[in-house]
C-alpha positions in Angstrom: -35.2 28.9 29.6 -34.2 27.6 33.1 -34.9 23.5 32.8 -35.3 21.3 36.0 -34.2 18.0 35.9 -35.2 15.3 38.6 -34.8 11.8 39.4 -31.2 11.7 38.1 -28.8 9.0 39.2 -26.5 9.7 42.1 -23.2 9.2 39.6 -24.8 11.6 37.2 -22.5 14.8 36.8 -22.6 18.1 35.6 -20.8 16.9 32.6 -23.4 14.3 31.8 -25.8 17.0 32.3 -24.3 19.2 29.6 -23.7 16.3 27.1 -27.5 14.9 27.5 -28.7 18.4 26.7 -26.1 19.6 24.2 -27.3 17.4 21.3 -30.6 19.8 21.5 -28.6 23.3 21.4 -26.2 25.3 23.2 -26.1 24.8 26.8 -25.5 28.1 28.7 -25.1 26.4 31.9 -25.9 23.2 33.8 -25.5 22.2 37.2 -26.1 19.1 39.3 -27.0 20.1 42.8 -25.0 18.3 45.7 -25.1 18.1 49.2 -23.0 20.9 50.7 -21.1 18.6 53.3 -21.1 15.1 51.6 -20.8 16.7 48.2 -22.6 13.7 46.8 -25.5 14.3 44.2 -29.1 15.3 45.6 -30.4 13.6 42.4 -31.5 16.7 40.6 -30.4 19.7 38.5 -30.9 22.6 36.3 -29.8 23.6 32.7 -30.2 27.1 31.0 -30.7 26.8 27.0 -32.5 28.8 24.5 -36.3 28.7 24.6 -36.7 26.9 21.2 -34.0 24.2 22.1 -35.3 23.7 25.5 -38.7 23.1 24.6 -37.7 20.2 22.6 -35.4 19.0 24.9 -38.2 18.7 27.8 -40.5 17.2 25.2 -37.9 14.6 24.0 -36.2 14.1 27.3 -39.1 13.9 29.9 -39.5 10.5 30.7 -36.7 9.2 29.1 -34.1 6.6 31.1 -30.9 7.9 32.2 -28.3 5.9 34.1 -31.1 3.3 34.8 -33.7 5.9 36.1 -36.6 7.4 34.4 -35.8 11.4 34.5 -38.1 14.3 34.7 -37.6 17.3 32.8 -39.8 20.7 33.3 -39.4 24.2 32.8 -38.0 25.4 36.2 -40.3 27.7 38.5 -38.8 30.5 40.4 -38.0 29.9 44.1 -40.8 30.9 46.5 -40.2 33.5 49.0 -39.8 31.9 52.3 -42.2 33.9 55.0 -40.2 36.1 57.2 -40.9 35.1 61.1 -39.4 38.2 62.6 -42.6 40.1 62.7 -44.3 37.4 64.7 -44.0 38.9 68.1 
């Protein structure tokens, strides 16, 4: 299951995210999203892990305090397709 984590502190790293979720089970992948120019965290990330472990992690971590902030943890939704503007004319 793919998990969306938001309201992360800007000093939160991918390693921190992996450590946080690894207490619930094996983490397949974790990534804090960064600005492509400044390389600074954008305050959110994604974690992939098994469904059972993910559901427990979402339940336990949503609203928890991490790095002085109350994080939001939920199942990630698929990225929506942006409308194509090539057919406008």
